N, C-alpha and C positions, 0 to 999 in steps of 0.2 A: 504494500500500500504506500503510495507516495505521500510526501508531506502535504501536498495540496488536499488530497483526499482526507487525511487526518484532520487538517484544519477545518475543512467543511463539515466533517462529522462533529468536531468539537463545537462549531458554531451552532449546528442543529441541536446538539445536546444542551447548549446554553439556552436556546429558545425553549426547549422542553422543560428545563429547570425553571424558567420564567413562568411558564404555565403552571408547573407544580407549586410554585410559591403562592400563586393565587388560590389554587385548589386547596393547599394545606392551610391557608389562612381561613378559608371557609370551614374546613373540618375542625380546626382548632376552636373557632368561635362556636361551633355547634356541639362540641364535646360535652357530654354531661359530667358534672362534678361528682366524684365519688362520695359516698355517704360519710366517710370519716373526715372529709375536708369541709363538709357543709357547715360545721359549727364555726369555722373560721371564715366569716363572711368577707372580710376585706381581702384575704388571701385568695379565696375562690373567685371573687369578682375581678380583681386586678391582675392576678398572676397565673392562674391555672391555664387559661386558654393560651397564653403566650408560651408557657412551658410545654404544652402539648405541641404547639407549632414548632418550637425549637427542636424538641426531641424527634418528632416525625421527620422534620426536614433533615436533621443530621443523619438519621438512619437511612432515609431514602437516598441522600447524597452519597453516603458510604457505599451502598449497594450499587448505585450507578457508576461510581468511580472505580470500584473493583471490577465491574464488567468491562468498563472502558479500558482499564489497564490490561486486562486479559486480551482484549481485542487489539489494542495498539501495541502491546508488548512494552512500550516505553511512552509514558505520558509526560511530555516535556513542558517547559515553561511557555513555549510558543503555543502549544495546544491549550494550556491554561488561559492564556490571553484570549484566544478565540472562544473558549468556553465561558469566560467571565464577561466578555464584551456585551452580549445580548442581555444578560442579567443586569448589569450596571446601567445600560441604556434604558431598559425597561423601568428600573427604579427611578432613574432621573426623569423620565417622561411622566411617571406617576406623581413624582414630587411636584413637578411644575403644574400639571393639569388637575390633579386630585390630591392635594396635600394631606387631607385627612385620612386617606387610605394607605399611606406609605408605611406607617409604623408596623402593622401586622405583616406586610410584605418584607420589611427589614428583618423581622423575627424569623422569616423563612429563608431569606437570601443570604444573610451573613453566615449562619452555620454551614450552609451549602458551600460558600466560597472558602470558608476556613477548612472544611474537610477536603475540598479539592486541592487547596494549596498544600496541606499536609501530605497528601498522597501523590504530589508531583515529584518527579525525579528530574534532575537537571540533565542536560544533554552532555554526552561524552565526546 
C-alpha cells in the first residue's frame, strides 16, 4: 500500500471519528445513571454523561487504532496528521457555527486524539 493510499484511508478514518464523536455525544447524554450514583445529584447531572462519552470514545478509538495499525503495519506521524485533520476541522467548524454544542464533542474528540497519538510510531 502506498503512502498516498494510507493517507487517504487515514483521512477517511478521521471523518469516521468525527461522526462517532457526534454519535457518542448522543449516547452519553442518553445514558441512564446507575442506581448507586443517583443519590449524588450534582455528580450525576454534571459529570456522569461526560464520563460515559470519554470512556466510550477512548475504547472505540483504541479498537480503531489497533485495527488501523494491523492494516498499515506502521502508523506514522504523517498518517496521524491526516487522521486528526478532519476531527480538528470539524470541531473548529462546530465552534464557530454552534458554540454551545462543542463541549460534548470535545469530550469525545480529545481522548480519541490522545489515544491515536499514543499509538503512533515514528517513521524509521
